C-alpha positions, 0 to 999 in steps of 0.5 A, a space after each residue: 726368341 720372342 715367339 718361343 717365349 710366347 709359346 711357353 706362356 700359360 694359357 687357360 684356354 689350352 688347359 680347358 681343351 686339354 682337360 676336355 680331351 682327356 676326360 671326354 672319352 669317359 665323362 661324356 657318357 657319364 654326363 649323359 647318364 646323369 642328366 638323362 636321369 638313368 643313374 646318379 652322379 657318382 659315376 660322373 664324379 669317379 670318371 672325372 677323377 680317374 680321367 685327370 690321371 692322364 694330365 700328369 704326363 702332360 704336365 711333366 712332359 709338355 713337349 710330348 703332349 700331342 704324341 700322348 694325346 694321339 696314343 690316348 685318343 687311339 687306344 682309350 678313345 677306341 676302347 670307349 666305343 664299346 661302352 658308348 655303343 653298348 649304352 646306345 643299344 641297351 640303355 645299360 652301362 657296361 659291366 662284368 655282367 656283359 662279359 658274363 653274357 657274352 661268354 654265354 653266347 655262341 657265334 650265331 647269337 653274336 652274329 645275329 646281335 651284330 645284324 640286329 643292332 648295327 643300325 643307322 642310329 648307332 652308326 650316327 651316334 658313334 660318328 658324332 662321338 668320334 667327331 667331337 673327340 677329333 675336334 678336341 684332339 686338334 685343340 690340344 696344345 702343350 701346357 707350360 707351367 712352373 716346375 713347382 706348379 706342375 709337381 704340385 698339381 700332379 701330386 694332388 691328382 695322384 693323391 686324390 685318386 688314391 685316397 679311397 685306397 688310403 682311407 680303406 687301409 688306414 681309417 677303415 682297417 681293411 685288408 690291402 686286397 679289399 682296399 684294392 678291390 674298392 679302388 678298382 670299383 671306383 675306377 670302373 666308370 673310366 676307360 680303359 680301367 672300365 674294361 680291365 676292372 670288368 674283366 677282373 671282376 668277371 673272372 673273380 666272381 666266375 671262379 667263385 660261382 664255378 667252385 660252388 656249382 661244382 660242389 653242388 653238382 656233386 651232391 646226391 639226389 633227393 631220396 624217394 622222390 615221388 611226383 603224384 602228377 605223373 607225366 601230366 603236362 604242366 607249368 609251374 611259375 615262381 616270381 620272386 619280388 624285391 624289397 616290397 613290404 606288404 604294409 605298403 600294398 593297398 591289397 593288404 589294407 594300406 590307405 593309398 591305392 598302390 595295388 589297383 591292378 592285382 586288386 582288380 585281378 582278385 575280383 575277377 579271379 576269386 581263386 587268387 589266394 592272398 596270404 596275410 601273415 608271411 615274413 622273411 627270415 632275413 632282410 637281404 636278398 642273398 641270405 633269404 634266397 639261400 634259405 628259401 630256395 634250399 633246405 637251409 633255415 635260420 637254425 641250419 643256415 649252411 644246408 644250402 651247401 649240403 643239400 639239393 636246391 629247389 632247382 635241383 629238386 624240379 630237375 630231378 622231378 623231370 622239369 625243364 627249368 628256366 630263370 628269367 631275371 632283371 637283377 644284376 647278373 654277376 657282381 660280388 653280391 649277386 654271384 650267389 644269384 647267378 649260381 642259382 640261375 646257372 643250375 637251370 637249363 636256360 637263363 635270360 639275363 635282362 639287366 647287365 647294368 654296372 649300377 643297381 641304381 639305374 633305370 632298368 624296368 621289370 617289364 623287361 621280363 615280359 618277352 622272355 616269359 612269353 617265349 618260355 610259356 610257348 616252349 613245347 616242353 610238357 613239364 616246365 619250371 620257371 623262376 622270374 626274379 624281379 628288381 621290384 622296389 629296390 633302392 633307389 626307388 625313383 629308378 624303379 618306375 618310369 618318370 612319366 606315366 601313371 605310376 608317378 602319381 603319389 606326390 606331397 603328403 596327400 593320404 600319407 597315414 601319418 606325419 613325416 618331415 617334409 624332407 622325407 616325403 619325396 622318398 616316401 612317395 617314390 617308394 609308393 610309386 615303385 610299389 604301384 609299378 610293381 603291381 603293374 608288373 606282377 599283375 601282368 605276369 599273372 595275366 600272361 600265365 592265365 592267358 597262356 591256358 597252361 595247366 599249373 600255378 604261379 606263386 609270387 612273394 617278395 624276398 624281404 620288406 623295406 622300412 621307408 619311414 613307416 615305423 614310428 618315429 618315422 626315421 628308419 629307411 631301408 633294412 638293418 638286421 641289427 635294428 629290425 622292425 616288422 616292416 623289414 620282414 613282412 612280405 606279400 605272398 600270393 598264389 593263383 592256380 589255373 582252372 585245369 590245375 584246380 580241377 585235379 587239385 581241389 583244395 581249401 587254401 583260402 582257409 589257410 590265408 591267416 597262417 603265420 609262415 616264414 619263407 625260409 620254409 618255401 621249398 616245403 610249401 612249393 613241394 606240397 603245391 607241386 605234388 612232390 614228396 621225398 625224404 627231406 620233405 616236412 609237411 608240417 613246414 608247408 603253408 598249404 598242408 593240413 598238418 602245418 604247424 606254426 613254429 617260432 618265426 626266427 629272424 636275424 643273423 644265424 651265425 651270431 650266437 645272439 642273433 636270432 629273434 622271434 619275429 612275433 615279439 617285435 614291437 608292433 
């Protein structure tokens, strides 16, 4: 009887080992992700919260603790091998994007994947990971506490876990559907919810995307399409940057040396055309690309659903089309991007990470770009979508190396609070790394000796404490600043292309242009004409007309503003 009572005494060491076991299969990976600097601590926080849910049955039914732990270890521990193995291979968190790419792969690709990555390192990591899990399982023992205590703790865990749902519904007045989706997002770092949430999100976004694609495929082709280049072999490349304002580029007069590589490229290639006064119409990726890659604009925002896209135009003109992206593949916000990519003939999805704020560098696009350049197809259209200088800026470039070079207040052209200096510097470092990436892409195209041109622009700008009084960070369409909309816009043409397309584009570099009309400029550059083509909207056309550059939300009756009337 005495021994039995001793066994029912509460033990702190027992509680610690139980917590370690039930949080291990989700938190171990998140702990490594945080301390390695791959991402922030939000994933670790959420994985702890939603792993502790499993303590509730352990507290309520202590005599079944070992059985609960055994089933949990086999099921949840087994499933956790998927995200652990995936991160070991790709250095990316498992997400719905992975399911999308898996669905796009065929059997041979899957077989090649297993052969390539089932190596000693992966096996060793998994053996160590499983061994630690087994050790913790052996330490699991029943936890005995008073009935009042067990119900209080269990209630606290349940309430805290459901708090995001309650706040969304009660405080933010969200619908239960939206609140539920938010809760699932919070749970997506925790096994098994990670796999369940990823699959649910994947199916939901896939259905949305397929519905839009079916609609777009039913649109009639462009009328009277003519290509003045005929069947001449050529390669045309469109590089889309992200969150990069030209105001922070040395190439455009910024005091810090953030763009030494493209400046050197310009010295060596005088035919690089750098346009000085280009703006975006929206400060958000999806919204601007709905205009830039279609015939939609600020005054006709829904045309992206009613007319062919740039990809459809190029396919109709006989091009084989490619999409290479380092943006997240299929998330609620990025479904429209994936929709654009799926219109192309071949796609390369380089970023399947769960979190945009992670170290997924744009240099990942180099190899697929080389592969596509080597494709023997005579007429190629290539879109490369970068992650650019997207928040969080410190994740956009390697921590160690030449691009992590701006520190302190040295050469910052104005005075800002000391607390803002690290973010200000990390953005300039991201611009420096983006300079390396974009210049490399220009050089890869140049060295390929392909006949054609490469055009680079950023989707929108970013205000990183630049506008006085230097307290604005990011983008806000309701409180616009010029820096949020000013973007780089650069064109390089191969010698072969210039020989057959002589031009005076250097005379046009100071024209006022909005990327909402990109499709007209691109058509002009490519030698394409059709009924919807408007020469006056083409930046490189002799008949270009400088119209009002509207910015803002076109669905708001008072949302449109003349960019050129913003305070300088």
